[in-house]
C-alpha positions in Angstrom: 16.0 27.6 -6.2 15.5 25.9 -2.9 17.9 23.6 -1.2 16.7 20.4 0.6 17.0 22.0 4.1 14.8 24.9 3.1 12.1 22.7 1.5 12.1 20.5 4.6 11.6 23.5 6.9 8.7 24.7 4.7 7.1 21.2 5.2 6.9 20.7 1.5 9.2 17.8 1.2 8.3 14.1 1.7 10.6 11.2 1.6 9.5 7.9 0.2 11.6 4.8 1.0 9.3 1.9 0.0 9.1 -1.1 2.3 12.7 -1.2 3.5 14.1 -2.2 0.2 16.4 0.0 -1.9 14.2 2.0 -4.2 16.6 2.6 -7.1 14.2 4.7 -9.1 14.7 4.5 -12.9 11.8 6.6 -14.3 8.8 8.7 -13.1 5.5 9.8 -14.5 3.4 12.5 -13.0 -0.4 12.1 -13.3 -2.0 15.3 -12.1 -5.5 14.1 -13.0 -5.3 11.1 -10.6 -3.0 13.0 -8.1 -0.4 10.3 -8.4 3.3 10.0 -9.1 4.3 6.7 -10.7 7.8 5.5 -10.1 9.5 2.7 -12.0 12.3 1.1 -9.9 14.3 -2.1 -9.6 11.8 -5.0 -9.8 8.8 -2.7 -8.8 6.3 -0.1 -9.9 5.0 2.3 -7.3 2.0 4.6 -7.4 2.4 7.4 -4.9 -0.2 9.9 -3.6 0.9 13.5 -4.4 -0.3 14.8 -1.0 1.6 12.3 1.1 3.9 10.0 -0.8 4.5 7.6 2.1 0.7 7.2 2.8 -1.7 5.2 0.6 0.9 4.1 -1.9 0.6 1.0 -4.0 3.3 -1.3 -5.3 3.5 -4.0 -7.9 6.5 -6.3 -7.6 7.7 -7.2 -11.1 11.0 -9.0 -10.9 12.7 -11.2 -13.4 11.9 -14.9 -13.2 14.5 -17.4 -12.1 14.8 -18.7 -15.6 15.4 -15.2 -17.0 18.1 -14.6 -14.3 19.8 -17.9 -15.1 19.7 -17.2 -18.8 21.1 -13.7 -18.2 24.0 -15.0 -16.1 24.8 -17.6 -18.8 25.1 -14.7 -21.2 27.9 -13.3 -19.0 26.0 -10.7 -16.9 26.3 -10.3 -13.2 23.2 -11.2 -11.1 22.4 -7.6 -10.1 22.2 -6.7 -13.8 19.6 -9.4 -14.3 16.9 -7.6 -12.4 13.9 -6.0 -14.1 14.6 -2.3 -14.1 11.4 -0.4 -15.1 12.6 2.1 -17.7 9.4 3.2 -19.5 6.3 4.7 -18.0 3.8 6.2 -20.4 0.1 7.1 -20.2 -1.6 4.7 -22.6 -5.1 6.0 -22.0 -7.3 7.2 -19.1 -7.3 3.7 -17.6 -3.9 2.2 -18.4 -0.2 2.9 -18.3 2.3 1.3 -20.7 5.2 0.0 -18.5 8.4 -1.5 -19.9 11.2 -3.1 -18.0 14.6 -4.6 -18.9 13.5 -8.1 -18.0 17.1 -9.5 -17.4 18.1 -8.2 -20.9 14.9 -9.6 -22.4 12.8 -6.4 -22.5 9.1 -6.8 -21.7 6.2 -4.4 -21.6 2.8 -4.5 -20.0 -0.4 -2.5 -19.8 -1.1 -1.6 -16.1 -4.7 -0.8 -15.2 -5.0 2.4 -13.2 -8.0 2.8 -10.8 -10.2 5.8 -10.4 -7.7 7.2 -7.8 -4.7 6.4 -9.9 -3.9 3.2 -7.9 -2.2 0.5 -10.0 -3.8 -2.9 -10.3 -2.1 -6.3 -10.0 -3.7 -7.2 -13.4 -0.6 -6.2 -15.3 0.8 -9.8 -15.4 -2.3 -10.9 -17.3 -1.6 -8.5 -20.1 2.0 -8.8 -21.2 3.1 -7.3 -24.5 6.3 -7.5 -26.4 7.9 -4.3 -27.7 5.9 -4.5 -30.9 2.7 -4.4 -29.0 1.6 -8.0 -29.8 -0.2 -9.9 -27.1 1.3 -13.1 -25.9 
């Protein structure tokens, strides 16, 4: 088993930090066919290139709405708890991922289109599903 310093010296370790915001990863899905690592985080979904995680990555921002946050706070939760933490990433088929988030304690799922290189598409907000898979 390698320790971080050894991996770094072997030049086999890459650090991904997003765009200056705390990543707070919640779940990951490896897609070897598209050479991508999908990372579900606080208010975001990332698609990382396996060769160089910090280069050519895509991000979809998927935060809770102001209404969801207000409703969550009225239920007695603290504001940081009312974010949309991406908890489920599952390959749905060759072209889509099923992605589910906490949605400020009002869980929501969406199908996310994956491009030919495994890049995520911003189309996910057009195809929202509840946990029973019904389109709304």
